[in-house]
A tleap script that builds the chain and sets N, CA, C and O, in Angstrom:
source leaprc.protein.ff14SB
mol = sequence {
  NMET ALA LEU GLU VAL ILE GLY LYS VAL ILE
  LYS LEU MET PRO GLU VAL THR GLY GLN GLY
  GLN LYS GLY PRO TRP ASN LYS GLN GLU PHE
  VAL ILE GLU THR ILE ASP GLN PHE PRO LYS
  LYS VAL CYS PHE THR ALA TRP GLY GLU LYS
  ALA ASN ASP LEU LYS GLN TYR GLY PRO GLY
  ASP THR LEU LYS VAL THR PHE ASN LEU GLU
  SER ARG GLU TYR ASN ASP ARG TRP TYR THR
  GLU ALA ARG ALA TRP ARG ILE ASP GLN ALA
  GLU GLY GLU GLY GLY GLN PRO ALA PRO GLY
  GLY SER SER GLN SER GLU ARG PRO ARG ALA
  GLN ALA PRO ARG PRO SER GLN PRO ALA PRO
  THR PRO PHE ALA SER ALA SER PHE ASP GLU
  GLU THR ASN ASP LEU PRO CPHE
}
set mol.1.N position { 65.886 21.979 141.854 }
set mol.1.CA position { 67.107 22.503 141.286 }
set mol.1.C position { 67.957 21.327 140.821 }
set mol.1.O position { 68.554 20.626 141.637 }
set mol.2.N position { 68.012 21.115 139.521 }
set mol.2.CA position { 68.815 20.036 138.962 }
set mol.2.C position { 70.075 20.629 138.337 }
set mol.2.O position { 70.000 21.587 137.567 }
set mol.3.N position { 71.216 20.066 138.666 }
set mol.3.CA position { 72.503 20.500 138.144 }
set mol.3.C position { 73.158 19.335 137.417 }
set mol.3.O position { 72.853 18.176 137.699 }
set mol.4.N position { 74.062 19.635 136.478 }
set mol.4.CA position { 74.774 18.590 135.738 }
set mol.4.C position { 76.268 18.845 135.786 }
set mol.4.O position { 76.723 19.989 135.767 }
set mol.5.N position { 77.021 17.761 135.850 }
set mol.5.CA position { 78.476 17.816 135.795 }
set mol.5.C position { 78.942 16.677 134.912 }
set mol.5.O position { 78.429 15.561 135.000 }
set mol.6.N position { 79.922 16.961 134.055 }
set mol.6.CA position { 80.534 15.922 133.237 }
set mol.6.C position { 81.983 15.796 133.683 }
set mol.6.O position { 82.695 16.793 133.805 }
set mol.7.N position { 82.413 14.562 133.923 }
set mol.7.CA position { 83.783 14.339 134.353 }
set mol.7.C position { 84.144 12.874 134.350 }
set mol.7.O position { 83.309 12.008 134.088 }
set mol.8.N position { 85.409 12.608 134.646 }
set mol.8.CA position { 85.923 11.238 134.685 }
set mol.8.C position { 85.876 10.702 136.104 }
set mol.8.O position { 86.199 11.407 137.061 }
set mol.9.N position { 85.474 9.453 136.228 }
set mol.9.CA position { 85.439 8.802 137.531 }
set mol.9.C position { 86.883 8.583 137.977 }
set mol.9.O position { 87.682 7.989 137.252 }
set mol.10.N position { 87.209 9.065 139.171 }
set mol.10.CA position { 88.550 8.825 139.694 }
set mol.10.C position { 88.545 7.891 140.892 }
set mol.10.O position { 89.577 7.315 141.238 }
set mol.11.N position { 87.368 7.733 141.539 }
set mol.11.CA position { 87.322 6.826 142.686 }
set mol.11.C position { 85.888 6.393 142.960 }
set mol.11.O position { 84.960 7.199 142.908 }
set mol.12.N position { 85.726 5.112 143.251 }
set mol.12.CA position { 84.451 4.553 143.697 }
set mol.12.C position { 84.638 4.099 145.138 }
set mol.12.O position { 85.493 3.258 145.418 }
set mol.13.N position { 83.859 4.640 146.036 }
set mol.13.CA position { 83.942 4.255 147.448 }
set mol.13.C position { 83.180 2.950 147.655 }
set mol.13.O position { 82.351 2.589 146.820 }
set mol.14.N position { 83.439 2.237 148.743 }
set mol.14.CA position { 82.694 1.007 149.009 }
set mol.14.C position { 81.211 1.302 149.251 }
set mol.14.O position { 80.845 2.355 149.773 }
set mol.15.N position { 80.376 0.349 148.859 }
set mol.15.CA position { 78.938 0.485 149.070 }
set mol.15.C position { 78.631 0.350 150.562 }
set mol.15.O position { 79.215 -0.482 151.256 }
set mol.16.N position { 77.705 1.181 151.042 }
set mol.16.CA position { 77.299 1.177 152.444 }
set mol.16.C position { 75.830 0.759 152.496 }
set mol.16.O position { 75.004 1.266 151.736 }
set mol.17.N position { 75.518 -0.160 153.389 }
set mol.17.CA position { 74.134 -0.616 153.549 }
set mol.17.C position { 73.714 -0.456 155.001 }
set mol.17.O position { 74.552 -0.351 155.897 }
set mol.18.N position { 72.420 -0.440 155.220 }
set mol.18.CA position { 71.914 -0.304 156.581 }
set mol.18.C position { 70.441 -0.628 156.640 }
set mol.18.O position { 69.808 -0.933 155.630 }
set mol.19.N position { 69.911 -0.556 157.844 }
set mol.19.CA position { 68.494 -0.838 158.081 }
set mol.19.C position { 67.887 0.398 158.727 }
set mol.19.O position { 68.373 0.868 159.756 }
set mol.20.N position { 66.828 0.924 158.127 }
set mol.20.CA position { 66.147 2.090 158.668 }
set mol.20.C position { 64.720 1.751 159.044 }
set mol.20.O position { 64.316 0.591 158.974 }
set mol.21.N position { 63.960 2.745 159.437 }
set mol.21.CA position { 62.562 2.548 159.800 }
set mol.21.C position { 61.740 2.071 158.605 }
set mol.21.O position { 60.765 1.337 158.770 }
set mol.22.N position { 62.130 2.483 157.417 }
set mol.22.CA position { 61.378 2.112 156.217 }
set mol.22.C position { 61.950 0.883 155.522 }
set mol.22.O position { 61.478 0.512 154.447 }
set mol.23.N position { 62.941 0.256 156.104 }
set mol.23.CA position { 63.521 -0.950 155.531 }
set mol.23.C position { 64.987 -0.770 155.185 }
set mol.23.O position { 65.598 0.231 155.560 }
set mol.24.N position { 65.559 -1.739 154.468 }
set mol.24.CA position { 66.983 -1.670 154.134 }
set mol.24.C position { 67.270 -0.561 153.120 }
set mol.24.O position { 66.426 -0.216 152.294 }
set mol.25.N position { 68.470 -0.021 153.207 }
set mol.25.CA position { 68.909 0.999 152.267 }
set mol.25.C position { 70.356 0.738 151.879 }
set mol.25.O position { 71.086 0.047 152.589 }
set mol.26.N position { 70.767 1.302 150.738 }
set mol.26.CA position { 72.166 1.222 150.321 }
set mol.26.C position { 72.542 2.522 149.620 }
set mol.26.O position { 71.705 3.178 149.000 }
set mol.27.N position { 73.808 2.874 149.731 }
set mol.27.CA position { 74.319 4.063 149.054 }
set mol.27.C position { 75.774 3.817 148.679 }
set mol.27.O position { 76.456 2.987 149.281 }
set mol.28.N position { 76.232 4.554 147.675 }
set mol.28.CA position { 77.630 4.476 147.273 }
set mol.28.C position { 78.084 5.864 146.855 }
set mol.28.O position { 77.404 6.548 146.091 }
set mol.29.N position { 79.228 6.270 147.357 }
set mol.29.CA position { 79.802 7.553 146.976 }
set mol.29.C position { 80.840 7.322 145.893 }
set mol.29.O position { 81.515 6.293 145.863 }
set mol.30.N position { 80.954 8.312 144.993 }
set mol.30.CA position { 81.956 8.239 143.936 }
set mol.30.C position { 82.455 9.646 143.647 }
set mol.30.O position { 81.739 10.628 143.841 }
set mol.31.N position { 83.686 9.725 143.182 }
set mol.31.CA position { 84.323 11.014 142.930 }
set mol.31.C position { 84.622 11.120 141.445 }
set mol.31.O position { 85.196 10.209 140.849 }
set mol.32.N position { 84.224 12.251 140.850 }
set mol.32.CA position { 84.595 12.517 139.464 }
set mol.32.C position { 85.410 13.801 139.421 }
set mol.32.O position { 85.300 14.661 140.295 }
set mol.33.N position { 86.226 13.907 138.384 }
set mol.33.CA position { 87.013 15.112 138.162 }
set mol.33.C position { 86.506 15.763 136.889 }
set mol.33.O position { 86.457 15.127 135.836 }
set mol.34.N position { 86.127 17.039 136.983 }
set mol.34.CA position { 85.560 17.736 135.837 }
set mol.34.C position { 86.605 17.902 134.744 }
set mol.34.O position { 87.810 17.874 134.993 }
set mol.35.N position { 86.105 18.075 133.535 }
set mol.35.CA position { 86.979 18.252 132.373 }
set mol.35.C position { 86.890 19.726 131.987 }
set mol.35.O position { 86.163 20.092 131.064 }
set mol.36.N position { 87.624 20.552 132.689 }
set mol.36.CA position { 87.624 21.991 132.492 }
set mol.36.C position { 89.061 22.474 132.425 }
set mol.36.O position { 90.002 21.692 132.559 }
set mol.37.N position { 89.218 23.789 132.212 }
set mol.37.CA position { 90.557 24.362 132.241 }
set mol.37.C position { 91.171 24.186 133.629 }
set mol.37.O position { 92.365 23.920 133.759 }
set mol.38.N position { 90.343 24.337 134.662 }
set mol.38.CA position { 90.775 24.120 136.035 }
set mol.38.C position { 89.907 23.016 136.620 }
set mol.38.O position { 88.856 23.306 137.192 }
set mol.39.N position { 90.322 21.744 136.492 }
set mol.39.CA position { 89.481 20.610 136.933 }
set mol.39.C position { 89.217 20.647 138.431 }
set mol.39.O position { 90.078 21.012 139.231 }
set mol.40.N position { 88.006 20.259 138.779 }
set mol.40.CA position { 87.587 20.162 140.178 }
set mol.40.C position { 87.166 18.726 140.461 }
set mol.40.O position { 86.627 18.042 139.591 }
set mol.41.N position { 87.414 18.282 141.675 }
set mol.41.CA position { 86.953 16.961 142.105 }
set mol.41.C position { 85.668 17.147 142.890 }
set mol.41.O position { 85.584 18.009 143.765 }
set mol.42.N position { 84.655 16.325 142.570 }
set mol.42.CA position { 83.356 16.416 143.214 }
set mol.42.C position { 82.946 15.022 143.672 }
set mol.42.O position { 83.016 14.062 142.905 }
set mol.43.N position { 82.517 14.917 144.936 }
set mol.43.CA position { 82.049 13.652 145.488 }
set mol.43.C position { 80.525 13.630 145.448 }
set mol.43.O position { 79.871 14.532 145.970 }
set mol.44.N position { 79.962 12.595 144.825 }
set mol.44.CA position { 78.520 12.421 144.710 }
set mol.44.C position { 78.092 11.206 145.518 }
set mol.44.O position { 78.895 10.316 145.799 }
set mol.45.N position { 76.811 11.180 145.889 }
set mol.45.CA position { 76.229 10.036 146.572 }
set mol.45.C position { 75.103 9.489 145.717 }
set mol.45.O position { 74.211 10.227 145.300 }
set mol.46.N position { 75.150 8.183 145.455 }
set mol.46.CA position { 74.077 7.503 144.723 }
set mol.46.C position { 73.360 6.597 145.715 }
set mol.46.O position { 73.995 5.800 146.405 }
set mol.47.N position { 72.030 6.718 145.786 }
set mol.47.CA position { 71.225 5.944 146.727 }
set mol.47.C position { 70.406 4.894 145.994 }
set mol.47.O position { 70.000 5.108 144.852 }
set mol.48.N position { 70.162 3.759 146.642 }
set mol.48.CA position { 69.245 2.724 146.145 }
set mol.48.C position { 69.622 2.176 144.779 }
set mol.48.O position { 70.741 1.709 144.572 }
set mol.49.N position { 68.671 2.238 143.846 }
set mol.49.CA position { 68.883 1.699 142.502 }
set mol.49.C position { 70.010 2.417 141.769 }
set mol.49.O position { 70.713 1.794 140.974 }
set mol.50.N position { 70.195 3.692 142.014 }
set mol.50.CA position { 71.283 4.431 141.368 }
set mol.50.C position { 72.636 3.897 141.822 }
set mol.50.O position { 73.589 3.892 141.043 }
set mol.51.N position { 72.736 3.447 143.073 }
set mol.51.CA position { 73.972 2.831 143.549 }
set mol.51.C position { 74.213 1.516 142.810 }
set mol.51.O position { 75.354 1.173 142.501 }
set mol.52.N position { 73.142 0.784 142.528 }
set mol.52.CA position { 73.282 -0.457 141.765 }
set mol.52.C position { 73.667 -0.167 140.317 }
set mol.52.O position { 74.458 -0.908 139.734 }
set mol.53.N position { 73.119 0.905 139.722 }
set mol.53.CA position { 73.466 1.285 138.351 }
set mol.53.C position { 74.929 1.701 138.246 }
set mol.53.O position { 75.544 1.549 137.190 }
set mol.54.N position { 75.479 2.215 139.316 }
set mol.54.CA position { 76.864 2.702 139.320 }
set mol.54.C position { 77.875 1.568 139.147 }
set mol.54.O position { 79.017 1.812 138.759 }
set mol.55.N position { 77.465 0.334 139.433 }
set mol.55.CA position { 78.382 -0.803 139.360 }
set mol.55.C position { 78.894 -1.074 137.952 }
set mol.55.O position { 79.918 -1.739 137.794 }
set mol.56.N position { 78.211 -0.578 136.929 }
set mol.56.CA position { 78.644 -0.815 135.554 }
set mol.56.C position { 79.768 0.120 135.114 }
set mol.56.O position { 80.331 -0.061 134.035 }
set mol.57.N position { 80.103 1.119 135.937 }
set mol.57.CA position { 81.145 2.075 135.604 }
set mol.57.C position { 82.363 1.855 136.490 }
set mol.57.O position { 82.270 1.273 137.571 }
set mol.58.N position { 83.496 2.328 136.012 }
set mol.58.CA position { 84.717 2.196 136.775 }
set mol.58.C position { 85.591 3.422 136.615 }
set mol.58.O position { 85.241 4.338 135.870 }
set mol.59.N position { 86.730 3.456 137.304 }
set mol.59.CA position { 87.643 4.590 137.183 }
set mol.59.C position { 88.067 4.786 135.728 }
set mol.59.O position { 88.371 3.829 135.017 }
set mol.60.N position { 88.078 6.050 135.305 }
set mol.60.CA position { 88.442 6.384 133.934 }
set mol.60.C position { 87.252 6.596 133.015 }
set mol.60.O position { 87.402 7.192 131.949 }
set mol.61.N position { 86.065 6.121 133.404 }
set mol.61.CA position { 84.865 6.324 132.596 }
set mol.61.C position { 84.421 7.786 132.700 }
set mol.61.O position { 84.496 8.391 133.769 }
set mol.62.N position { 83.960 8.343 131.579 }
set mol.62.CA position { 83.448 9.700 131.564 }
set mol.62.C position { 81.942 9.650 131.729 }
set mol.62.O position { 81.241 9.019 130.937 }
set mol.63.N position { 81.442 10.324 132.768 }
set mol.63.CA position { 80.028 10.280 133.097 }
set mol.63.C position { 79.419 11.676 133.089 }
set mol.63.O position { 80.096 12.675 133.330 }
set mol.64.N position { 78.119 11.714 132.805 }
set mol.64.CA position { 77.331 12.931 132.988 }
set mol.64.C position { 76.409 12.656 134.172 }
set mol.64.O position { 75.552 11.775 134.114 }
set mol.65.N position { 76.595 13.416 135.238 }
set mol.65.CA position { 75.850 13.205 136.474 }
set mol.65.C position { 74.880 14.365 136.663 }
set mol.65.O position { 75.281 15.528 136.688 }
set mol.66.N position { 73.597 14.030 136.796 }
set mol.66.CA position { 72.577 15.020 137.130 }
set mol.66.C position { 72.273 14.847 138.614 }
set mol.66.O position { 72.021 13.735 139.077 }
set mol.67.N position { 72.297 15.949 139.353 }
set mol.67.CA position { 72.207 15.829 140.802 }
set mol.67.C position { 71.486 17.016 141.418 }
set mol.67.O position { 71.280 18.045 140.775 }
set mol.68.N position { 71.111 16.849 142.664 }
set mol.68.CA position { 70.551 17.912 143.495 }
set mol.68.C position { 71.467 18.116 144.692 }
set mol.68.O position { 72.081 17.170 145.185 }
set mol.69.N position { 71.551 19.338 145.144 }
set mol.69.CA position { 72.279 19.628 146.369 }
set mol.69.C position { 71.286 19.669 147.519 }
set mol.69.O position { 70.232 20.295 147.421 }
set mol.70.N position { 71.632 18.996 148.608 }
set mol.70.CA position { 70.762 18.959 149.780 }
set mol.70.C position { 71.608 19.235 151.020 }
set mol.70.O position { 72.706 18.698 151.169 }
set mol.71.N position { 71.090 20.067 151.894 }
set mol.71.CA position { 71.786 20.370 153.147 }
set mol.71.C position { 70.880 20.028 154.317 }
set mol.71.O position { 69.656 20.128 154.226 }
set mol.72.N position { 71.502 19.623 155.417 }
set mol.72.CA position { 70.740 19.328 156.635 }
set mol.72.C position { 71.588 19.723 157.845 }
set mol.72.O position { 72.816 19.775 157.783 }
set mol.73.N position { 70.894 19.997 158.936 }
set mol.73.CA position { 71.555 20.429 160.151 }
set mol.73.C position { 71.579 19.290 161.164 }
set mol.73.O position { 70.602 18.556 161.307 }
set mol.74.N position { 72.693 19.150 161.860 }
set mol.74.CA position { 72.823 18.169 162.923 }
set mol.74.C position { 73.758 18.755 163.966 }
set mol.74.O position { 74.912 19.058 163.664 }
set mol.75.N position { 73.276 18.917 165.178 }
set mol.75.CA position { 74.066 19.470 166.297 }
set mol.75.C position { 74.695 20.819 165.941 }
set mol.75.O position { 75.888 21.039 166.150 }
set mol.76.N position { 73.865 21.717 165.397 }
set mol.76.CA position { 74.309 23.065 165.028 }
set mol.76.C position { 75.392 23.088 163.952 }
set mol.76.O position { 76.110 24.081 163.831 }
set mol.77.N position { 75.524 22.027 163.178 }
set mol.77.CA position { 76.445 21.996 162.031 }
set mol.77.C position { 75.641 21.635 160.802 }
set mol.77.O position { 74.668 20.886 160.885 }
set mol.78.N position { 76.043 22.166 159.668 }
set mol.78.CA position { 75.348 21.905 158.405 }
set mol.78.C position { 76.184 20.978 157.534 }
set mol.78.O position { 77.400 21.132 157.422 }
set mol.79.N position { 75.515 20.021 156.929 }
set mol.79.CA position { 76.151 19.036 156.053 }
set mol.79.C position { 75.457 19.085 154.696 }
set mol.79.O position { 74.229 19.055 154.623 }
set mol.80.N position { 76.239 19.160 153.625 }
set mol.80.CA position { 75.702 19.253 152.274 }
set mol.80.C position { 76.082 18.002 151.500 }
set mol.80.O position { 77.207 17.511 151.591 }
set mol.81.N position { 75.123 17.497 150.737 }
set mol.81.CA position { 75.318 16.285 149.950 }
set mol.81.C position { 74.940 16.568 148.501 }
set mol.81.O position { 73.924 17.210 148.237 }
set mol.82.N position { 75.754 16.092 147.562 }
set mol.82.CA position { 75.432 16.143 146.138 }
set mol.82.C position { 74.831 14.780 145.796 }
set mol.82.O position { 75.553 13.802 145.603 }
set mol.83.N position { 73.501 14.730 145.725 }
set mol.83.CA position { 72.783 13.462 145.530 }
set mol.83.C position { 72.510 13.236 144.052 }
set mol.83.O position { 71.706 13.940 143.442 }
set mol.84.N position { 73.193 12.239 143.480 }
set mol.84.CA position { 73.035 11.918 142.054 }
set mol.84.C position { 71.717 11.193 141.836 }
set mol.84.O position { 71.426 10.208 142.515 }
set mol.85.N position { 70.917 11.679 140.886 }
set mol.85.CA position { 69.667 10.994 140.580 }
set mol.85.C position { 69.613 10.517 139.130 }
set mol.85.O position { 68.663 9.844 138.732 }
set mol.86.N position { 70.631 10.865 138.342 }
set mol.86.CA position { 70.761 10.316 136.998 }
set mol.86.C position { 72.237 10.232 136.664 }
set mol.86.O position { 72.974 11.208 136.806 }
set mol.87.N position { 72.668 9.054 136.216 }
set mol.87.CA position { 74.061 8.823 135.873 }
set mol.87.C position { 74.084 8.207 134.487 }
set mol.87.O position { 73.542 7.123 134.273 }
set mol.88.N position { 74.715 8.903 133.540 }
set mol.88.CA position { 74.800 8.432 132.152 }
set mol.88.C position { 76.238 8.447 131.688 }
set mol.88.O position { 77.062 9.214 132.185 }
set mol.89.N position { 76.527 7.588 130.727 }
set mol.89.CA position { 77.830 7.607 130.061 }
set mol.89.C position { 77.861 8.860 129.198 }
set mol.89.O position { 76.949 9.072 128.399 }
set mol.90.N position { 78.882 9.693 129.338 }
set mol.90.CA position { 79.007 10.917 128.544 }
set mol.90.C position { 79.722 10.595 127.249 }
set mol.90.O position { 80.275 9.508 127.079 }
set mol.91.N position { 79.704 11.565 126.328 }
set mol.91.CA position { 80.439 11.381 125.088 }
set mol.91.C position { 81.901 11.162 125.425 }
set mol.91.O position { 82.465 11.838 126.285 }
set mol.92.N position { 82.505 10.202 124.732 }
set mol.92.CA position { 83.909 9.908 124.982 }
set mol.92.C position { 84.811 10.917 124.329 }
set mol.92.O position { 84.354 11.767 123.565 }
set mol.93.N position { 86.078 10.830 124.622 }
set mol.93.CA position { 87.044 11.724 124.006 }
set mol.93.C position { 87.135 11.389 122.530 }
set mol.93.O position { 86.959 10.237 122.135 }
set mol.94.N position { 87.409 12.387 121.723 }
set mol.94.CA position { 87.486 12.176 120.291 }
set mol.94.C position { 86.135 12.314 119.617 }
set mol.94.O position { 86.008 12.012 118.430 }
set mol.95.N position { 85.115 12.768 120.353 }
set mol.95.CA position { 83.822 13.022 119.756 }
set mol.95.C position { 82.972 11.793 119.545 }
set mol.95.O position { 81.978 11.864 118.823 }
set mol.96.N position { 83.321 10.664 120.148 }
set mol.96.CA position { 82.515 9.458 120.003 }
set mol.96.C position { 81.315 9.551 120.917 }
set mol.96.O position { 81.477 9.751 122.120 }
set mol.97.N position { 80.096 9.409 120.373 }
set mol.97.CA position { 78.921 9.497 121.232 }
set mol.97.C position { 78.764 8.266 122.093 }
set mol.97.O position { 79.267 7.191 121.767 }
set mol.98.N position { 78.065 8.435 123.189 }
set mol.98.CA position { 77.747 7.313 124.050 }
set mol.98.C position { 76.755 6.413 123.332 }
set mol.98.O position { 76.026 6.888 122.461 }
set mol.99.N position { 76.704 5.121 123.670 }
set mol.99.CA position { 75.763 4.240 123.003 }
set mol.99.C position { 74.336 4.768 123.130 }
set mol.99.O position { 73.867 5.074 124.227 }
set mol.100.N position { 73.653 4.870 121.985 }
set mol.100.CA position { 72.278 5.343 121.980 }
set mol.100.C position { 72.172 6.852 121.983 }
set mol.100.O position { 71.058 7.374 121.946 }
set mol.101.N position { 73.273 7.575 122.027 }
set mol.101.CA position { 73.237 9.036 122.052 }
set mol.101.C position { 73.663 9.606 120.721 }
set mol.101.O position { 74.125 8.876 119.844 }
set mol.102.N position { 73.511 10.904 120.566 }
set mol.102.CA position { 73.946 11.556 119.344 }
set mol.102.C position { 74.999 12.585 119.699 }
set mol.102.O position { 74.947 13.207 120.759 }
set mol.103.N position { 75.937 12.753 118.815 }
set mol.103.CA position { 77.017 13.700 119.038 }
set mol.103.C position { 76.574 15.084 118.614 }
set mol.103.O position { 75.909 15.236 117.589 }
set mol.104.N position { 76.932 16.093 119.387 }
set mol.104.CA position { 76.579 17.449 119.030 }
set mol.104.C position { 77.337 17.885 117.785 }
set mol.104.O position { 76.867 18.761 117.060 }
set mol.105.N position { 78.503 17.295 117.519 }
set mol.105.CA position { 79.274 17.695 116.358 }
set mol.105.C position { 78.600 17.256 115.060 }
set mol.105.O position { 78.953 17.759 113.993 }
set mol.106.N position { 77.642 16.334 115.119 }
set mol.106.CA position { 76.941 15.898 113.927 }
set mol.106.C position { 75.869 16.887 113.508 }
set mol.106.O position { 75.427 16.853 112.359 }
set mol.107.N position { 75.436 17.766 114.401 }
set mol.107.CA position { 74.378 18.704 114.096 }
set mol.107.C position { 74.943 19.875 113.311 }
set mol.107.O position { 76.029 20.362 113.625 }
set mol.108.N position { 74.217 20.338 112.287 }
set mol.108.CA position { 74.716 21.512 111.555 }
set mol.108.C position { 74.606 22.748 112.424 }
set mol.108.O position { 73.651 22.904 113.185 }
set mol.109.N position { 75.581 23.616 112.308 }
set mol.109.CA position { 75.592 24.841 113.097 }
set mol.109.C position { 75.463 26.039 112.162 }
set mol.109.O position { 76.104 26.095 111.113 }
set mol.110.N position { 74.636 26.984 112.553 }
set mol.110.CA position { 74.505 28.214 111.782 }
set mol.110.C position { 75.676 29.114 112.114 }
set mol.110.O position { 76.065 29.258 113.273 }
set mol.111.N position { 76.238 29.726 111.056 }
set mol.111.CA position { 77.369 30.616 111.278 }
set mol.111.C position { 76.959 32.038 110.943 }
set mol.111.O position { 76.298 32.282 109.934 }
set mol.112.N position { 77.345 32.954 111.777 }
set mol.112.CA position { 77.058 34.364 111.537 }
set mol.112.C position { 77.989 34.880 110.452 }
set mol.112.O position { 79.136 34.442 110.367 }
set mol.113.N position { 77.518 35.804 109.619 }
set mol.113.CA position { 78.406 36.354 108.589 }
set mol.113.C position { 79.536 37.132 109.238 }
set mol.113.O position { 79.345 37.806 110.250 }
set mol.114.N position { 80.699 37.032 108.651 }
set mol.114.CA position { 81.869 37.713 109.198 }
set mol.114.C position { 82.019 39.078 108.538 }
set mol.114.O position { 81.924 39.187 107.315 }
set mol.115.N position { 82.251 40.113 109.326 }
set mol.115.CA position { 82.447 41.436 108.726 }
set mol.115.C position { 83.791 41.494 108.011 }
set mol.115.O position { 84.735 40.795 108.378 }
set mol.116.N position { 83.863 42.345 106.975 }
set mol.116.CA position { 85.098 42.440 106.208 }
set mol.116.C position { 86.188 43.154 106.994 }
set mol.116.O position { 87.373 42.887 106.793 }
set mol.117.N position { 85.799 44.062 107.889 }
set mol.117.CA position { 86.768 44.754 108.723 }
set mol.117.C position { 86.432 44.508 110.187 }
set mol.117.O position { 85.259 44.427 110.550 }
set mol.118.N position { 87.455 44.388 111.028 }
set mol.118.CA position { 87.151 44.169 112.447 }
set mol.118.C position { 86.465 45.391 113.047 }
set mol.118.O position { 86.738 46.529 112.665 }
set mol.119.N position { 85.574 45.128 113.988 }
set mol.119.CA position { 84.866 46.214 114.671 }
set mol.119.C position { 85.830 46.967 115.570 }
set mol.119.O position { 86.683 46.360 116.217 }
set mol.120.N position { 85.698 48.292 115.614 }
set mol.120.CA position { 86.609 49.056 116.479 }
set mol.120.C position { 86.316 48.763 117.941 }
set mol.120.O position { 85.168 48.553 118.334 }
set mol.121.N position { 87.371 48.755 118.732 }
set mol.121.CA position { 87.194 48.548 120.162 }
set mol.121.C position { 86.725 49.852 120.790 }
set mol.121.O position { 86.991 50.922 120.243 }
set mol.122.N position { 86.033 49.791 121.923 }
set mol.122.CA position { 85.504 51.014 122.521 }
set mol.122.C position { 86.577 52.038 122.880 }
set mol.122.O position { 86.286 53.233 122.938 }
set mol.123.N position { 87.800 51.599 123.121 }
set mol.123.CA position { 88.864 52.517 123.534 }
set mol.123.C position { 89.837 52.813 122.410 }
set mol.123.O position { 90.894 53.390 122.666 }
set mol.124.N position { 89.526 52.444 121.178 }
set mol.124.CA position { 90.467 52.625 120.076 }
set mol.124.C position { 90.702 54.105 119.791 }
set mol.124.O position { 91.830 54.492 119.486 }
set mol.125.N position { 89.677 54.936 119.880 }
set mol.125.CA position { 89.844 56.348 119.557 }
set mol.125.C position { 90.078 57.208 120.790 }
set mol.125.O position { 90.348 58.401 120.653 }
set mol.126.N position { 89.984 56.655 121.964 }
set mol.126.CA position { 90.169 57.444 123.184 }
set mol.126.C position { 91.641 57.654 123.455 }
set mol.126.O position { 92.452 56.745 123.282 }
set mol.127.N position { 91.978 58.839 123.876 }
set mol.127.CA position { 93.366 59.102 124.255 }
set mol.127.C position { 93.385 59.475 125.726 }
set mol.127.O position { 92.578 60.285 126.181 }
set mol.128.N position { 94.292 58.894 126.449 }
set mol.128.CA position { 94.392 59.147 127.873 }
set mol.128.C position { 95.682 59.902 128.142 }
set mol.128.O position { 96.749 59.512 127.670 }
set mol.129.N position { 95.582 60.952 128.878 }
set mol.129.CA position { 96.785 61.623 129.343 }
set mol.129.C position { 96.644 61.868 130.846 }
set mol.129.O position { 95.555 61.738 131.405 }
set mol.130.N position { 97.718 62.212 131.469 }
set mol.130.CA position { 97.763 62.346 132.917 }
set mol.130.C position { 96.792 63.415 133.438 }
set mol.130.O position { 96.207 63.237 134.506 }
set mol.131.N position { 96.611 64.521 132.704 }
set mol.131.CA position { 95.816 65.628 133.206 }
set mol.131.C position { 94.319 65.343 133.187 }
set mol.131.O position { 93.604 65.772 134.093 }
set mol.132.N position { 93.821 64.617 132.158 }
set mol.132.CA position { 92.382 64.364 132.065 }
set mol.132.C position { 91.969 63.069 132.743 }
set mol.132.O position { 90.776 62.788 132.856 }
set mol.133.N position { 92.908 62.295 133.186 }
set mol.133.CA position { 92.615 61.025 133.831 }
set mol.133.C position { 92.318 61.291 135.310 }
set mol.133.O position { 93.206 61.688 136.065 }
set mol.134.N position { 91.058 61.067 135.720 }
set mol.134.CA position { 90.697 61.315 137.111 }
set mol.134.C position { 90.680 60.042 137.953 }
set mol.134.O position { 90.133 60.040 139.056 }
set mol.135.N position { 91.269 58.965 137.446 }
set mol.135.CA position { 91.338 57.733 138.214 }
set mol.135.C position { 92.343 57.877 139.353 }
set mol.135.O position { 93.372 58.532 139.181 }
set mol.136.N position { 92.066 57.278 140.515 }
set mol.136.CA position { 92.956 57.450 141.668 }
set mol.136.C position { 94.229 56.625 141.601 }
set mol.136.O position { 95.036 56.680 142.529 }
set mol.137.N position { 94.433 55.880 140.561 }
set mol.137.CA position { 95.656 55.072 140.478 }
set mol.137.C position { 96.362 55.265 139.178 }
set mol.137.O position { 97.408 54.659 138.948 }
savepdb mol mol.pdb
quit
């Protein structure tokens, strides 16, 4: 299950390193804020080489993050992690494409023919009065 989010980096957490059974590891968490009508803040975790790739970005950069959600249980509690496995520079504001990318606005779009008269709404011809209305409110 791969998911994508586009947003601006608002915080980079310090890199964390450690030693495991399989050798040394490193991870870095970062928070982006989505660019929607109602923006949401999402914390992602980048492991290994992806944590090293994250060093080229900073607060204010717009990124497209592809990630998987993973949950695990510990002491009868569940913990969920948004693990980033691809981090790319997203198109900038003003329609500027990321280096090496193409802008969607450059592609021609097919337009549907417009009707000369607006289509009637489903309730345009219906009349409601108190006696025939069987709604409870």
